[in-house]
C-alpha positions, 0 to 999 in steps of 0.5 A, a space after each residue: 316685737 310682733 305685739 308692738 307691730 300689731 299695736 302700731 298697725 291697729 293704731 294706724 288703721 284707727 287714725 286712717 279711718 277717723 273722719 277727721 283724717 279725711 278732713 285734714 287731707 281735704 283741707 291740705 288738698 287745696 295747697 297740694 298743687 303749689 306744694 307739688 310744683 315746689 317739689 318738682 322744682 326742688 328735685 330738678 334743682 338738686 340734680 342740675 346743681 350737681 348732686 347724684 341721683 342717689 344723693 338727691 333722693 337721700 336728701 329729699 327723703 331725710 331733709 324734707 324741707 324745701 326752703 332749706 334745700 333750695 337755700 343750700 343748693 346754690 352754696 353747694 354749687 359754688 363750693 361754700 364751706 361746710 359750716 356756711 351750708 349747715 348754718 344756712 340750713 339751720 337758720 332757715 329751719 329755725 322756725 320749726 323750733 318755734 312750731 315744735 314748742 306750739 305743737 307740744 301743747 297738743 301732742 305732749 302726751 304722745 310717746 317719744 317715737 310718735 312725737 319724732 314722727 310728728 316732727 318729721 312730717 310737720 310743715 308750715 301749711 299744716 301748722 297754719 291749717 291746724 292752728 286755724 282749726 284749733 286755736 286753743 292749745 287744748 288736746 282733743 282726740 280729733 287733732 291727731 287724725 286731722 294732723 296725720 291726714 294733712 301731713 300725709 297728703 302734704 308728704 305725698 304732694 311733695 315727695 312724688 313730684 320731687 322724686 319725678 324731678 330727680 329722675 327726669 331732671 335731664 329731660 326737663 329743659 331749663 327753658 321751661 321756666 321751672 324756677 319761676 314756677 317754683 317762685 310762684 309756688 313759694 309765694 302761694 305758700 307764703 301768702 297762706 301764712 301771712 296772718 297777722 302784722 308780725 308775719 307781714 312785717 317780717 316778710 317785708 323786712 326779709 325781702 328788703 334785706 335780701 335785695 339790699 345784701 344781694 352783693 354779698 358772696 356765697 349767697 349770704 344775703 339769705 342769712 342777712 334776710 333771715 336774721 332781719 326777719 326774725 328780729 323784726 318779727 319778734 320786735 313787732 310781737 313785743 310791741 303788739 303785746 305791750 299795746 294790748 297790755 296798756 288798755 288793761 293796765 289803764 282799766 285796772 288803774 281806773 278801778 283802783 282809783 274808784 
């Protein structure tokens, strides 16, 4: 056991002192303010919705998914069935299944324990920054320190304000407009992820569907928006792939005739 602890400690020090650890941390610092505002809003919202402080702390540390937490809180407030709460959280977090399949190309060589840690600490903005820097799915030694620098910065930027929001929820009046601040923070994160036609189409469809289905009970318009966005995004990607294949197929056909 002591050898294992010593090995883990040595590996952690090696990662933390790597120059790319600081690079990842520095690149995440640009979005830390938005993440912090989002975390503060979520912490306040958990307590204001009726959760006890210990339960809110437990949820913040174990779930660590702001969009899922904010999506299920209204459902919990109105007493929605447990299956609706769980299904909503699963739908909101389905994107992490796709992200995990892409992380595999870079981190498949790691131990199961390490991969589970990567899964817990990964996030949307981390993924965007990582893929922007390493678009080719080829493992490199610098990638792991870069990831952990970004991941720990993101985790601290979220957990510290979220915890403050939980403890200070009774002292923070709703008149401060934190809900609007949270929306602005989410918009900032969202805009950083709109990188191609598929994500733009999915976002527009999600907004339209959420508004169109707003009258549904138990906030089910959220589920409608998620389903519509996923379908629109996948359809757009397929159309883009077909459009890219057509020129190649035509070129091959011309070469065959020649």
